[in-house]
N, C-alpha and C positions, 0 to 999 in steps of 0.2 A: 578547313576554313570556310566560314559562311560568308558569301559576298554581301556587301552592305545593302544592296537592293536586288530584288528578284524580278521575275517576269511580271510586268504590269505594275507591281508595287513600286510606289515612288513617283508615279506620274498620273495620278488620278485628279482630274479637274473636278469631278462631281461624284460624291458618295451618297447614294440615296438610301435612307433608312426605310426598312420594311419590317413590321412586327413579325416575329417568327410564325405566329398562328394566323396571319391574315392571308387566306387563300385568294381573296379578291385582289390584293396588291401583288402577291406573288405571280398570279396569272398574267398580269400586265407589265411585270417588271422589265421584260425585254423590249417593250415598246417605248420606254421612257428615255432612252438614249444616255443613261448614266454610265460613266466609266467603271463604276463599281456599285454593286448592291450590298448594302450593309444589313444583314439579318440581325434584328435586335432581340437580345434576351434580357436586356436590363430594364430601362424605364418603361418601355412599351408593354411589358408583360407583368401583370399583377402577381403577387407572391404565390397564390394558390394555383397558378397556371405555369409556373416555372418548369416543372417536370415535363408536362406534355409539350411545352415549347422546345425543350432540349431534344426530346425524341423526334421532333419534326425537322430538325436541322439537316441531318444527312440527306434525306430525300429532297428537301428544298434546295440544298446546295447543289446536288447532282443535277437537278432540273434546271437551275439557273446557269450552271457552268456549261451544260449541254447547249444552251442558247448563246454561248460565247461571252458570258458575263464574268467579270472578276467578282468573287464572292468573299466578303469580309463578315465576320461575326463579332458583334459587341457582346462581351461577356459581363458578368456581374462582379462587383468588388469584394464582398465578403469571401474569405478564403474557401469555405466549404462550398459555396455556390460557384465560385470561380473554377475550382477543380472539377466539379460536376459538369460545368459548361465546357471546359476544355476536353474532357473525356467524350462529350457528345459531339463537339464541333470539329475536332481535328480529323482531317481526312483528305483525300486527293482533290476534292472539289472546293475546299476552303483555302484561300491563299493567305489570309491574314486574320488576326484577332485584334479587336480594339479593346484596350484596357482602360476602364474608367477609374477616375480618382487615384491615379498613380502617385504615391507619396514620396518615393525615392528610387534611386537606381537599384537598390537591393530587391525591390518588388519586381522590377523588370527581369532581373537575373534569375529570381526564383521561378517566375513564369517560364522563362527560357529553359531552365533545367528540367522543368516538368514536361515541356514540349519535346526535349531531347528523348525522354523515355517513351512518351506516347508515340512519337513518330517512328522510333525504332521498333516498337511493338507492332506497328501497323505497316511496316515495310515502306515507309516514306523516307525520302532523302533528308538528312539532317539539315535543318534550315528551311524546309518547305514552307512552314507556317511563319509568316512575318508578323510584326507587331506594330500597332499604332498606339501611342501613349496619349491619354487625355489628362490635361492638367486642370484639376477642378477643386483643389484644396490649397490652403495656405502653405503647408509643408511642400507640396508638389511645386508650387509657384517658386519657392525659394531654391528648389533643387533642380530646376529645369535644365541647366547645362549638363549636370551629371546624369540625369534621366535620359537626355537625348543621346548621350554617348555610352549608355549603359551596356548595350549588347548589339552585335551585328544583325540580329533578327529585326531590330527596330528600323522601320522604314518611314515613319511619319510621326509628327507631334501636333496636337491641337489643344486649344484652350476651350474648356467647356463653360460657356458663358453663364448659364443659369446656376449651375452648382457652385462655380467660383464666386459669383455674386452673393450667394447665400453664405458661403464661408467667410467672405469679407464683410458681411453685414451691409451690403450695398445693393443698389439697383443695377441691372445689367444694361447700363447706358454706354454710349460711345466714350464719354469721359472716363468712366470707371474702368473700361476694358481695353483702352488703347495701349497703355503701357504694358500690361501682361501679354498682349498679342505681339507687340513689338519685341519684347523679350523672347517670346517663343520663336519668332523668326530668326533671331540671332542664335539661339541655342540649337535650332534645327540646322541652320546653314553651317554652323561651326562643326556639327557632328556629321554632316553630309547626308542628312535625311530630309524628307519632304515637309516643308512648313504648310500645314493644312489649317485653313480657317479664315475668318474675317472679323472685323470689330463689330460685335453685336450678337444678338441671340438668334439661334437657328429657328426659333419659333415664329419670327416675323416673316411671313411670306405673302401677305395680302397685297402689299404695295410693291408691284414688280419694278417700277422705276426706281424706288428707293433701294430695293434689293440690288438692282444692277449697279447703282452708284456705290453701294457698300462693297460689291465685288471689285469694282474698278479701283477703289481705295485699297483694298486688300492686295491686289496685284501690284500696285505702286509700292506697297510696303514690303513686297517680296514673297507673299504667299503664292502658292501654285495650285491650290484646289480647296474645296470646302465640303462640309457635310450639308445635307439638306433633308427635309422631312416631307416635302411636297413635290410632286412631279413637275409643276410649272417652274420650280426653281432650277431644274436640271439644265435647260437650254441657256439660262442666264449664266450659270456657272461655267458651262462648256464654252460659251462665247467669251465670257469675261476673263477666263484664265488661259485662253489661247491667243496667239498673235493674230491681229486683224490683217486684212490684205494691205492696208496702208503701212502697218508696222513691218510687214515682210518686205514691201517695196523699199521702205526706208533702210532696212538692214542690208539689203542687196546693194543699194546705192552707196551706203557708207563704205562697205568693203571694196566696191569697185573704185571709189574715189581715193581711198587710202592706198589701194594697190597701185594705182597710177602715180600717186605721190611717192611711194617707195621706189618705184622704177626711176623716178627723177631725182632720187637721193634725198627726199624730204621725209621726215618722220610724222608729219601732221599734214592735214589738208582742210579745205573748207567744203562743206556740203550743206546745201539748203540754208545758207546764211549762218552756219555754226561751225566752229572749229571741231575737228574730229582727230583723235589720236588713239593710242593703244587701248585705253579703258573703254572708249566708245566702240571700238572694233570688237572687243570682247562681248559687249552687250549685244551688238548686232549678230555675232555668231550664236549667242544664246537664243536670240529670237528665232533664227533660222533652225536651230536644233529643236526647239519647241515645236515649230511648225511641222517639221519632218516627223517628230514623234506623234503628234496628234493627227497626222494624215493617215495613220493606221490604227486598228483597234487597240485598246489599252492592254489587252492580254497578249499582243503579238510581239515577237522579237525580243 
């Protein structure tokens, strides 16, 4: 039985894309503070460089993992390229693959079956390689609940803004992308996997204040982490998807007030001018669990 989430996987606040062939970015990856480094074999690599990019993955992954980083690899969508990417990427230093343009649950299961074989051949435990599904097509959008629950290897789901906008014949605006992202949160939460993302395109990084506001909205919606393409987005994601000191203090106060009420035989209490009861206590416990999780490296425990 493969557990639903693995070490590190499922609590990434920031997943920084790095092109597989970019030595300059790889050399500085450990300085960026990202919870996971996502080696890209897809959009960042032109067609004539796919093969050398694949060959570079094992050494790059080993180098990044030795620096204490979680390593994820985004593979390509066409099956022949996807299989070649899997053969190149699966190993002890890669903890997950990101699957672009996932059309349905069967696609995830086929990838998982391939991983079973490759992991067995390489002496890796079954389930070592987790999966993150990207929803970027109309068929994938309609199948999100089934995709999210497709296989225990799946640890996260995200909406690919640019590709989905193309598929919809739309622009990647907040109005266009809000509903698909809200649906992704529901599908991911229902399946017990990490909702990854925010409403908007990953390409917008110049306005840091706007990006921070976007991440605050995403956390309010239920997202717990996001992809990024520029190092200056990393601290914004890390701060935005982690409880603030004020939230931690609020959570502790809620639990203390409710505990006192229970000792007095009351099921609810008042704290900071608001009524608190069981659902509020559950939210407070979740805040404290997040704070504890992010107090240690993503790959720990």
